[in-house]
C-alpha atoms as one frame of an Amber mdcrd trajectory, in Angstrom:
protein
 128.221 113.260 119.936 127.118 109.589 119.932 123.744 110.571 121.401 123.343
 113.278 118.760 124.207 110.819 115.987 121.676 108.281 117.265 118.998 110.951
 117.615 119.589 112.155 114.040 119.415 108.537 112.806 116.050 108.053 114.500
 114.722 111.344 113.107 115.914 110.440 109.604 114.225 107.040 109.827 111.038
 108.675 111.095 110.978 111.090 108.179 111.618 108.282 105.696 108.755 106.168
 107.015 106.427 109.157 107.216 106.839 110.137 103.538 107.217 106.692 101.951
 104.200 104.607 100.860 103.730 101.609 103.149 104.662  99.111 100.469 107.616
 101.034  99.023 110.635  99.982 101.054 111.782  98.227 104.190 114.126 100.988
 105.157 113.484 101.115 108.873 116.648  99.739 110.325 120.327 100.193 110.964
 121.657  98.774 107.658 122.169  99.811 104.074 121.415  97.333 101.275 125.014
  96.104 101.105 125.210  95.805 104.880 121.930  93.908 104.912 123.123  91.442
 102.277 126.377  90.814 104.161 124.528  90.319 107.436 122.099  87.819 105.877
 124.981  85.703 104.624 126.786  85.961 107.956 123.744  84.911 109.960 122.850
  82.123 107.530 126.356  80.727 107.692 126.945  81.148 111.422 123.498  80.894
 112.981 121.222  79.067 110.539 119.165  82.277 110.018 115.457  81.490 109.756
 116.415  77.827 109.074 116.828  78.588 105.368 119.551  76.754 103.482 122.746
  78.718 102.995 122.580  78.250  99.230 119.074  79.756  99.262 120.353  82.756
 101.222 123.188  83.137  98.657 120.692  83.030  95.792 118.445  85.609  97.437
 121.306  87.976  98.213 122.621  87.710  94.668 119.222  88.796  93.342 118.515
  91.477  95.935 118.943  94.917  94.329 116.821  97.154  96.562 115.047  97.373
  99.876 111.650  97.339  98.224 109.332  95.058 100.174 107.654  93.477  97.160
 111.060  92.874  95.604 112.169  91.058  98.767 108.988  88.974  98.732 109.364
  88.106  95.041 112.916  86.822  95.409 112.085  84.491  98.285 108.821  83.467
  96.674 110.718  82.390  93.570 112.799  80.084  95.740 109.650  78.812  97.419
 108.013  78.179  94.043 110.927  76.003  92.985 110.629  73.859  96.132 106.827
  73.584  95.691 107.280  72.312  92.124 109.776  69.680  93.251 107.548  68.633
  96.163 104.537  68.168  93.891 106.494  65.957  91.506 107.918  63.856  94.391
 104.745  63.322  96.415 103.559  60.180  94.645 106.948  58.500  94.552 108.765
  59.772  97.634 106.494  61.352 100.277 109.381  61.905 102.661 111.383  63.929
 100.110 108.191  65.763  99.128 107.695  66.684 102.785 111.232  68.061 103.013
 110.673  70.173  99.934 107.350  71.479 101.246 109.180  72.460 104.432 111.893
  74.262 102.441 109.143  75.989 100.398 107.458  77.146 103.614 110.703  78.523
 104.961 111.378  80.444 101.771 107.873  81.905 101.554 107.952  82.619 105.266
 111.138  84.595 104.835 109.549  86.440 101.926 106.727  87.659 104.178 109.132
  88.500 107.048 108.972  90.394 109.375 105.311  91.186 108.677 102.939  90.437
 105.847 100.726  93.435 106.621 102.616  96.232 104.825 102.991  94.806 101.297
 100.866  92.949  98.780 103.854  90.841  97.774 104.585  89.874 101.351 100.947
  89.061 101.891 100.981  86.713  98.912 104.210  85.098 100.201 102.468  84.570
 103.526  99.475  82.896 101.861 101.762  80.694  99.783 103.652  79.767 102.940
 100.433  78.630 104.588  99.741  76.304 101.671 103.262  74.890 101.767 102.977
  74.378 105.508  99.630  72.602 105.186 101.200  70.141 102.735 104.192  69.635
 105.021 101.920  69.048 108.025  99.771  66.594 106.101 102.796  64.411 105.338
 104.245  64.624 108.848 103.867  61.651 111.191 101.987  62.296 113.374 100.256
  64.821 111.158  99.382  68.408 112.071  95.702  69.175 112.450  94.416  72.665
 111.665  91.816  73.676 114.252  89.210  76.442 113.881  87.639  77.792 117.069
  84.679  80.196 116.916  85.545  83.530 118.508  83.462  86.694 118.729  82.049
  86.448 115.201  85.397  85.348 113.798  87.666  82.395 114.517  90.901  81.382
 116.105  92.967  79.230 113.776  95.507  76.984 115.476  97.642  73.931 114.760
  97.410  70.809 116.899  99.825  67.875 116.938  99.357  64.973 119.277 101.634
  62.001 120.026 100.500  58.597 118.757  99.438  56.021 121.349  99.212  58.433
 124.259  95.829  58.502 125.982  94.944  61.978 127.307  98.269  63.569 126.439
  99.668  66.537 128.365 100.098  69.566 126.151 102.064  72.740 125.526 100.162
  75.795 124.325 102.873  77.477 122.312 102.687  81.073 121.030 104.673  82.704
 118.239 106.646  85.915 118.653 106.447  89.282 116.939 107.859  88.223 113.578
 107.389  84.437 113.737 104.088  82.681 113.191 102.356  79.622 114.640 103.699
  77.620 111.678 107.261  78.375 112.773 106.399  76.932 116.148 104.932  73.721
 114.714 107.853  72.735 112.500 109.964  72.155 115.603 107.762  70.038 117.849
 109.434  66.616 117.679 111.133  67.153 121.047 107.715  67.297 122.673 105.953
  64.691 120.489 108.710  62.113 120.993 108.230  62.444 124.754 104.477  61.995
 124.671 103.539  65.695 124.889 101.179  67.362 122.439 101.538  70.900 121.058
  98.905  73.491 120.188 100.220  76.563 118.450  98.340  79.796 117.747  99.197
  83.275 116.526  99.517  85.936 119.183  97.316  89.032 118.851  98.211  91.309
 115.979 100.073  88.621 113.997  99.276  86.045 111.373  95.651  84.877 111.505
  94.897  86.160 115.012  91.382  87.665 115.203  92.406  90.561 117.505  95.147
  93.178 117.774  97.269  93.635 120.873  95.424  95.411 123.648  94.573  94.980
 127.293  92.333  91.922 127.458  93.484  90.372 124.166  94.627  87.340 126.181
  91.019  86.194 125.993  91.862  84.441 122.753  94.147  82.106 124.744  91.445
  81.550 127.345  89.085  80.607 124.538  91.671  78.179 123.202  91.990  76.604
 126.669  88.214  76.198 126.739  88.407  74.354 123.420  91.338  72.155 124.402
  89.332  71.013 127.459  86.728  69.554 125.065  89.249  67.293 123.338  89.224
  63.831 124.883  92.746  63.104 123.604  94.140  65.931 125.767  94.612  66.021
 129.539  93.387  69.561 130.188  94.702  69.344 133.772  98.282  69.167 132.392
  98.794  72.158 130.104 101.788  74.499 130.100 102.239  77.714 128.113 105.343
  78.596 126.135 105.949  82.164 124.965 108.883  83.424 122.953 110.123  86.957
 122.421 107.023  89.231 122.371 104.722  86.366 123.332 106.695  85.899 126.535
 104.386  88.722 127.652 101.295  86.639 126.917 102.785  83.630 128.705 103.328
  85.839 131.784  99.807  87.246 131.589  98.341  83.742 131.420 100.424  82.701
 134.440  98.326  85.215 136.347  94.931  85.112 134.669  94.819  81.325 134.049
  96.892  80.147 137.003  94.227  77.598 137.952  94.244  76.024 134.467  97.918
  75.838 133.566 100.858  74.052 135.200 103.389  76.705 134.294 104.504  79.331
 131.801 107.831  79.784 129.953 108.461  83.510 129.610 111.283  83.338 127.044
 112.146  86.922 126.275 110.776  89.121 129.023 109.038  92.356 127.986 106.561
  93.227 130.708 107.024  96.856 131.853 110.172  98.774 130.865 109.766  97.369
 127.349 106.583  99.384 126.888 108.027 102.733 127.932 108.799 105.341 125.223
 112.379 105.835 126.401 113.130 102.155 125.753 111.310 101.929 122.434 112.978
 105.021 121.042 116.363 103.307 121.182 115.277  99.665 120.746 113.649 100.183
 117.339 117.123 100.540 115.798 118.592  97.501 117.545 121.425  95.990 115.484
 120.181  92.568 116.523 117.296  93.112 114.097 117.857  93.123 110.344 115.242
  95.664 109.240 111.646  96.898 109.615 111.455  96.515 113.395 109.300  99.595
 113.870 106.732  98.519 111.230 106.601  95.030 112.742 106.130  96.395 116.253
 103.563  99.059 115.388 101.320  96.944 113.146 100.415  94.602 116.019  98.798
  97.588 117.731  97.129  98.746 114.535  98.923 102.136 114.596 101.048 103.812
 111.921 102.875 106.751 113.511 105.654 106.828 116.052 103.600 109.137 118.260
 100.678 106.713 118.413 103.025 103.745 118.890 104.821 105.296 121.858 101.520
 106.340 123.431  99.919 102.902 122.983 102.401 100.668 124.731 102.497 101.812
 128.398  99.029 100.605 129.240 100.143  97.033 128.423 102.613  97.023 131.334
 101.935  94.268 133.888 102.763  96.863 136.529 100.126  99.239 135.163  97.638
  96.382 134.828  98.116  95.411 138.459  99.098  91.824 137.643 102.706  91.664
 138.669 102.072  91.264 142.408  99.245  88.774 142.091  99.585  85.004 142.705
 100.681  83.132 139.596 101.328  79.742 138.132 105.013  78.737 138.167 107.111
  80.739 135.704 110.466  80.165 134.009 112.044  83.457 132.893 114.713  83.358
 130.174 116.711  86.093 128.478 120.164  87.470 127.739 121.860  90.145 129.771
 122.777  92.019 126.569 119.355  91.910 124.871 118.824  95.169 122.928 115.270
  94.368 121.942 113.741  93.624 125.363 115.258  95.084 128.541 116.848  92.607
 130.926 115.534  94.892 133.707 112.085  93.427 133.105 113.273  89.949 133.999
 114.735  91.159 137.276 111.574  93.145 137.993 109.502  89.973 137.579 111.865
  88.123 139.929 111.367  90.700 142.672 107.578  90.877 142.536 104.828  88.384
 143.250 105.384  84.654 143.715 108.901  83.106 143.443 110.052  82.273 139.940
 112.870  80.401 138.252 115.180  82.047 135.750 117.957  81.291 133.286 120.023
  84.303 132.194 122.895  84.137 129.727 125.343  86.896 130.790 126.658  87.186
 127.240 123.348  86.541 125.523 121.404  88.864 123.284 117.694  88.623 122.586
 116.171  85.526 124.214 119.591  84.638 125.651 120.860  83.448 122.291 124.588
  83.131 121.542 126.665  80.903 119.283 127.495  78.735 122.331 123.917  78.709
 123.580 121.620  78.976 120.532 117.844  78.742 120.701 117.950  74.998 119.951
 120.241  74.409 122.968 118.093  76.532 125.270 114.998  74.654 124.092 116.480
  71.170 124.576 118.357  71.805 127.816 116.359  74.464 129.655 112.806  74.828
 128.350 111.756  71.261 127.589 113.071  69.723 130.828 111.310  72.435 132.833
 108.030  71.890 130.975 108.294  68.111 131.349 108.770  68.572 135.085 105.731
  70.844 135.355 103.612  68.409 133.403 104.786  65.364 135.326 106.410  63.809
 132.258 109.475  61.568 132.404 111.491  62.302 129.255 112.218  59.250 127.140
 115.943  59.950 127.183 115.989  59.749 131.001 113.925  56.567 130.926 116.508
  54.948 128.681
């Protein structure tokens, strides 16, 4: 009976998406409007959902009357507009407070475009507004964030670079956003690296944000092009670069560990989707994961550039590292991280990676969900206690805290 109920739920969701205009509603998911509102408040209160302030989440929920995507974007954009107005007024008298308000504006707009800006005009505008807010935040940060444009196949790769002050030829982390985050999300949390003399370069993974290509076999060439560029920067020690992936981009970190093993010191595969993840039998159940608030199928399918479930399920298998013949090849050192109870990416993929190819290190939270996250071990804890120390070791960096 449970299997029949789940099957009917998937069929119902499929029919809804098939007949609804792309911008009409974000109704792909396991929650009704009331359930969604309650879950937003719960996650904001307990987990710091999307780093938005709880009072902003309360305001948004109080104004949310439908699952319409443009309605969602408008509510969060209104909150962002208020922060932008305050930031503009404060910039000449209190740059620090202005910076804080620009950051809050970015987070509001960024939530308005979530999980993808590619299915709604309102979400697209929220995304563009978020980029402007982020640019203002980055300009007032110390050290500031530099926006980099790298020519690529008639287009360009747009990335963000932040380097520590007073460090000659700094080691660097090439950090990649996940499915529903963006390179800007990565860059607002880089102090842990900067304070320890390590630079950060963030770029959008294929199919997201400002990336010039969709996800496909070979799309990792955008990261290779970025490595080429970083090697031209005299402030960066190109012989000491590590890659950090998160959620979907854990896949790209793993790919680079094979294809760029001679140019990187290591890769953090945080969230491990490398083979079973791409199989139709996994995706058919994972798209309704209760770990995800809504619109998981649209967010997952748009990065391939497909619209239907049939095309989506047929597209993924060729991305498998097993199918691509990479998994048994020599690799740069890898750190694999996930939760045993992840319903978005199968934990079986982490164990498959452990059994094939060169030896790897792993951290698995037996009670953790996606990316190993729990209340006891949130992302911030994993970053500070597992990821950063491992990266510092790979880059030959002595953390300042240890020096003291």
